[in-house]
C-alpha positions in Angstrom: -1.9 -23.5 -0.2 -4.0 -25.0 2.6 -3.2 -23.8 6.1 -3.9 -25.5 9.5 -7.2 -24.7 11.1 -5.8 -22.6 13.8 -8.0 -20.6 16.2 -7.3 -16.9 16.4 -5.8 -17.5 19.9 -3.2 -19.8 18.3 -2.4 -17.4 15.4 -2.3 -14.6 18.0 0.5 -16.5 19.8 2.5 -16.8 16.5 1.8 -13.4 15.0 0.3 -10.7 17.1 2.0 -11.2 20.5 5.6 -11.3 19.1 5.1 -7.8 17.5 5.0 -9.4 14.1 1.5 -8.3 13.2 1.4 -5.6 10.6 -2.1 -4.5 11.6 -3.3 -5.0 8.1 -6.8 -6.1 9.4 -7.1 -8.9 6.9 -8.2 -11.3 9.6 -10.8 -8.8 10.9 -12.2 -8.2 7.5 -12.7 -11.8 6.5 -13.7 -13.3 9.8 -17.1 -15.0 9.0 -18.3 -14.9 12.6 -17.4 -11.3 13.4 -15.2 -12.5 16.3 -12.6 -9.7 15.7 -12.5 -5.9 15.9 -9.7 -3.6 14.9 -8.3 -1.4 17.6 -5.0 0.5 18.0 -3.6 -1.0 14.8 -4.2 -4.6 16.0 -7.0 -7.2 15.8 -8.8 -7.8 19.1 -10.9 -10.9 19.9 -14.3 -9.7 21.1 -16.1 -13.0 21.3 -15.4 -16.7 21.2 -13.4 -17.8 18.2 -15.0 -20.6 16.2 -11.6 -21.9 15.0 -12.6 -21.8 11.3 -8.9 -21.5 10.3 -9.3 -18.6 8.0 -7.0 -16.2 10.0 -3.7 -17.8 9.1 -4.8 -18.3 5.5 -5.1 -14.6 4.9 -2.4 -13.3 7.3 0.6 -11.8 5.4 2.9 -12.6 8.3 1.9 -16.2 8.9 4.0 -18.6 6.9 3.7 -16.5 3.7 3.7 -18.9 0.7 5.7 -16.6 -1.5 6.3 -18.9 -4.4 2.7 -20.1 -4.5 1.4 -16.5 -4.5 3.7 -15.6 -7.4 2.2 -18.6 -9.3 -1.3 -17.4 -8.4 -0.6 -13.8 -9.7 1.8 -14.4 -12.6 1.5 -18.1 -13.4 5.2 -18.7 -12.6 7.8 -17.9 -10.0 10.2 -15.0 -10.4 13.6 -15.7 -12.0 16.9 -15.1 -10.1 17.6 -12.1 -12.3 14.2 -10.5 -11.5 15.5 -8.6 -8.5 12.4 -6.6 -7.9 9.9 -9.2 -9.0 8.0 -10.3 -12.1 7.1 -7.5 -14.5 6.1 -6.8 -18.1 7.2 -3.2 -18.4 8.8 -0.5 -16.3 8.6 3.3 -17.1 8.8 6.7 -15.4 5.4 8.4 -15.6 3.6 11.6 -14.7 0.0 12.8 -14.8 -0.9 15.2 -17.6 -3.2 17.1 -15.3 -1.2 20.1 -13.8 -3.8 20.7 -11.1 -3.5 17.0 -10.0 0.3 17.4 -9.7 -0.2 20.2 -7.2 -1.8 17.9 -4.6 -0.2 14.5 -5.5 2.9 13.0 -4.0 5.2 12.6 -7.0 3.9 12.1 -10.5 0.3 11.7 -9.6 0.1 8.3 -11.3 -2.1 6.5 -8.8 -4.6 9.4 -8.7 -4.7 9.6 -12.5 -5.2 5.8 -12.9 -8.0 5.7 -10.4 -9.8 8.7 -11.9 -9.4 7.1 -15.3 -10.8 3.8 -14.0 -13.8 5.6 -12.4 -14.6 7.7 -15.4 -14.5 4.7 -17.7 -16.6 2.4 -15.5 -13.8 0.0 -14.8 -14.4 0.5 -11.0 -17.1 2.1 -8.9 -14.9 2.4 -5.8 -11.3 2.5 -4.6 -9.9 1.5 -1.2 -7.4 4.2 -0.2 -6.1 6.1 2.8 -7.6 9.5 3.4 -7.0 12.1 6.2 -8.6 12.2 9.6 -11.0 15.1 10.2 -9.8 15.2 13.8 -6.1 14.6 13.7 -4.1 16.5 11.1 -2.2 14.4 8.5 -3.4 11.2 10.3 -4.3 8.5 7.7 -7.7 6.8 7.9 -9.1 4.1 5.6 -11.4 5.6 3.0 -13.6 4.2 0.2 -13.5 6.7 -2.6 -16.4 6.5 -5.1 -16.0 9.8 -7.0 -13.1 11.5 -8.7 -13.3 14.3 -6.1 -12.9 11.8 -3.3 -10.0 10.2 -5.0 -8.4 13.6 -5.3 -8.9 14.3 -1.7 -7.0 11.1 -0.8 -4.0 12.1 -3.0 -0.5 12.3 -1.3 1.3 10.1 1.1 0.9 9.8 4.9 3.8 8.0 6.5 1.9 6.5 9.4 0.2 3.1 9.0 -3.3 2.8 7.7 -5.3 -0.4 7.0 -6.9 0.2 3.6 -8.4 -3.3 3.9 -11.0 -1.7 6.1 -12.0 0.6 3.3 -12.1 -2.5 1.0 -14.4 -4.1 3.5 -16.7 -1.1 3.3 -16.8 -1.5 -0.5 -17.9 -5.1 0.0 -20.6 -4.0 2.4 -21.9 -1.4 -0.1 -22.0 -4.2 -2.8 -19.7 -2.3 -5.1 -19.3 -4.2 -8.4 -15.7 -3.1 -9.2 -13.1 -2.2 -6.6 -9.5 -1.0 -6.8 -7.2 -1.6 -3.9 -4.2 0.7 -3.2 -1.8 -0.1 -0.4 1.7 -1.0 0.7 3.3 -4.4 0.0 2.0 -6.1 3.2 -1.6 -5.2 2.4 -1.1 -6.4 -1.2 0.2 -9.7 0.3 -3.0 -9.9 2.3 -5.2 -9.3 -0.7 -3.4 -12.1 -2.6 -3.8 -14.5 0.3 -7.5 -13.7 0.4 -7.6 -14.6 -3.3 -5.6 -17.8 -2.7 -8.1 -18.8 0.0 -10.9 -18.5 -2.6 -13.0 -16.0 -0.5 -15.0 -14.9 -3.5 -17.2 -12.5 -1.6 -14.1 -10.3 -1.4 -12.2 -11.2 -4.5 -15.0 -11.2 -7.2 -15.4 -7.3 -7.1 -11.6 -6.7 -7.1 -10.5 -5.3 -10.5 -6.9 -4.3 -9.8 -4.3 -3.6 -7.2 -1.8 -0.8 -7.0 1.1 -1.4 -4.7 3.0 1.5 -3.0 6.8 0.9 -2.7 7.6 1.1 1.0 10.6 0.6 3.3 8.7 1.3 6.5 6.1 3.4 8.2 6.5 5.6 11.3 4.4 6.0 14.4 2.3 9.1 14.3 3.2 10.0 17.8 6.9 9.8 17.0 7.3 11.3 13.5 4.4 13.8 13.5 3.9 14.8 17.1 7.4 14.5 18.6 9.6 15.4 15.6 7.6 17.6 13.2 5.4 19.4 15.8 7.7 19.2 18.9 11.2 19.5 17.4 10.6 21.5 14.2 7.8 23.6 15.8 5.4 23.1 12.9 1.7 23.2 13.6 0.4 19.9 12.1 -2.5 21.8 10.7 0.0 23.7 8.5 1.6 20.6 7.0 0.9 20.4 3.3 3.1 17.5 2.2 5.7 15.1 3.6 8.1 13.3 1.3 11.2 11.2 1.7 14.1 11.7 -0.7 17.1 10.5 1.3 15.7 12.7 4.2 12.3 13.6 5.4 11.0 16.8 3.7 8.2 18.6 5.4 6.4 21.3 3.2 4.1 23.7 5.0 1.1 25.4 3.4 3.2 28.7 3.2 5.7 26.8 1.0 8.5 26.5 3.6 10.4 23.2 3.5 12.0 21.8 6.6 14.0 18.6 6.8 14.7 15.8 9.2 17.6 13.4 8.7 16.2 10.0 7.8 18.4 8.4 10.5 16.5 10.4 13.1 13.1 9.6 11.7 13.9 5.9 11.7 13.9 5.7 15.5 10.1 5.9 15.1 9.8 3.0 12.6 7.0 0.6 13.5 8.8 -2.5 14.7 6.5 -4.8 12.6 7.7 -3.1 9.4 11.3 -4.1 9.9 11.0 -7.8 8.8 8.8 -7.0 5.8 10.3 -9.0 2.8 9.0 -6.7 0.0 10.0 -3.2 -0.9 8.4 -2.8 -4.4 5.0 -4.5 -3.8 6.0 -7.4 -6.0 2.5 -9.1 -6.0 0.6 -6.0 -7.2 -0.8 -5.5 -10.7 1.1 -2.2 -10.8 3.8 -1.0 -8.4 4.6 2.7 -8.0 7.1 4.8 -6.1 8.9 8.1 -6.3 12.3 6.6 -5.3 14.5 9.7 -5.6 12.6 11.4 -8.4 10.9 14.8 -8.2 7.5 15.1 -9.9 7.7 11.7 -11.6 6.8 8.2 -10.5 8.6 4.9 -11.3 5.9 2.4 -12.5 6.4 -1.3 -12.6 3.6 -2.8 -14.6 3.5 -6.5 -13.6 0.3 -8.2 -14.8 -1.9 -8.3 -17.9 -4.6 -6.5 -15.8 -2.1 -3.8 -14.9 -0.9 -3.5 -18.5 -4.4 -3.0 -19.8 -5.2 -0.3 -17.2 -1.9 1.6 -17.6 -2.0 1.3 -21.4 -5.5 2.6 -21.5 -4.6 5.6 -19.5 -1.7 6.3 -21.7 -3.7 6.1 -24.9 -6.3 8.4 -23.4 -3.6 11.0 -22.7 -4.0 10.7 -19.0 -0.4 9.8 -18.5 2.9 10.7 -20.1 5.8 8.3 -19.8 9.6 8.1 -20.3 12.0 5.2 -20.4 13.2 4.2 -17.0 16.7 4.1 -18.4 16.6 7.9 -18.4 16.5 7.6 -14.6 19.3 5.1 -14.0 19.8 6.2 -10.4 16.1 5.5 -9.6 16.3 2.1 -11.2 19.5 1.3 -9.2 17.8 2.4 -6.0 14.8 0.1 -6.8 17.1 -2.8 -7.3 19.1 -2.1 -4.1 16.1 -1.5 -1.8 14.3 -4.6 -3.2 17.3 -6.8 -2.5 17.7 -5.4 1.0 14.1 -6.2 1.9 14.0 -9.6 0.3 16.6 -10.9 2.8 13.6 -11.4 5.1 12.0 -13.8 2.7 11.9 -17.4 3.8 10.0 -18.9 0.8 
């Protein structure tokens, strides 16, 4: 899986300038010479590049070696009949904590798993997205090291956030066990970092949870123009945003207003469009609400994911149902995965 020793300027020409950069910050995080900074959702060169060649090796948009990464994670490539990737088990799940369900996005599975892992010493930190103190409902990278901090990060923000920067903070703090939660593109970056044998970053990693994702939206477009400007909702009053065939905006007073998904899509980040992965196929566990209310579809993909999920089940943290009881959600998972995979070149 070796990559050419390109300078950042050369990878910039191939990835960043053509609007193909996701803004995941993987190159910023692993640059051994601190040549890069993250600004306005993009890497910026701040001093002379030493041409170490690491940038393209970790970039999820530079010649992504899909088959090689599948072999790295699963020991084999996916079969043609595995339309949403390799997996060991798939269920519909929900947290058993009613208070958690009040603040979580769907079934509270991610929050429940992270809190279980913290309480049992599996991890001592989790790289997540939190909420800005200055801009309402604006996502910011956050390293959560307590169950309360995990709970404060619950829910989904539909603007882009580089959780790899929170992961970098965990490395700086010398955390012994880290969880990483993020959308498919960021899971790709984590796996490329593993493939590049950058042990400083991979040794503390205990598991990854991938968030099923079709696209993210610009904050200025979805939040400020549509929700604040057109719906007339003060962004400080937004309690929750969800997408179930349309954008559902719930206010703190309990009022729910909707935006047709077709209207919201005009604010899709351009770099999200060619993403080849809906269901975070390289994660240890993939999760998504996909049409369900109060429950989460969970695709357990690896031995690591199975051990974590099974432990949470046995401890009574989660309750599960067969995914066959939610055939519509399963069909949607298959359809959206096939639609996204058309962008895959390898």
